[in-house]
N, C-alpha and C positions, 0 to 999 in steps of 0.2 A: 447493386453493391460490387465492388471492385474484388478480382481475386482477395487482395491482402485481407481487406475486412471479413470477406467470407472466413478464410481461415482463423483467422485472429477470434469468430463470433465461432466455429470450429473447437477450437482448442479452450475457451472459455466453457463452453460447453460438458466438454469432455473436464475438465477440472470439478465444475460443477456436481456432474455425476459421483464425483470420489468424498462427496463433502456427507457429512452425517445430519441427521434430519434437523440436530440444534445450530448445526453452523450453517446450514442451507435456510436457516429460518431468520440468521443475522445477516447473508448478504443478500435475500430479497429485500431486509430491509434495507442495507446499504445503496443497492440498487434502486431503490423505491426513491430516495432521496438524491440519488445520482440525476436522476431524468423530471425531477420536481420542477417546474419551471422556475423558481427562484433560487432554485440551485444551479440550473443553469448559467441563470444569469450574471450569477457569482462566479462560477468556473470561467466567465468568459471575459470577467475585471481583468486588468493590464497588475501587473504585479507593483507594488511600490517597494524601491526600496529605502528601507530604514538604518539609521544610525544604530551602530553598535554600543551600547552601553558597557558601562563597565562592568556592570552585573552580569551583562550578557556575556560581556570576553573575559571572565573568570570561570564563568559557566562552561564555555566552551575550551577554554584552558583545559578544566576538568575533565570535561566528555573525553579531552583528545588527549592527554593524560591517562586517561581509565583504559582506552586503546592500547595504547604504546605498552600497558602492563599485564595486555592480554585479558582482561577481564570484559571483552565486549561479545557478544553472542554471534556465534555465528552464522550467516546466512544459511547455512544445509541444517543446522539445528531452528531456526526458525520455520522454515519451510517443513522440518520433519514433525513440530507441534502442531502445524495447521494439517497436517498426512497429504503435505504435497510433494515429498522426497523421491515416490515413486511417478511422479509425472512428467516432471523435467528433468 
């Protein structure tokens, strides 16, 4: 395992150590899904570009306008909500 992968693993372990028991259980479930063979196969499938429908274009415009009005949730707030603000 390369140095970068080792550092990534150490950082992931450090973050896991900061999680509450409830969040740790959720993360364990997520990791189990990520390493499950079907999930790995699906993750390696190339992404297909889809045409943006009129409905999707409207939804994207609403989201962009909402962000422009300052209604988005700041990245720092999301980190704090999940207890990650002191780590990063």
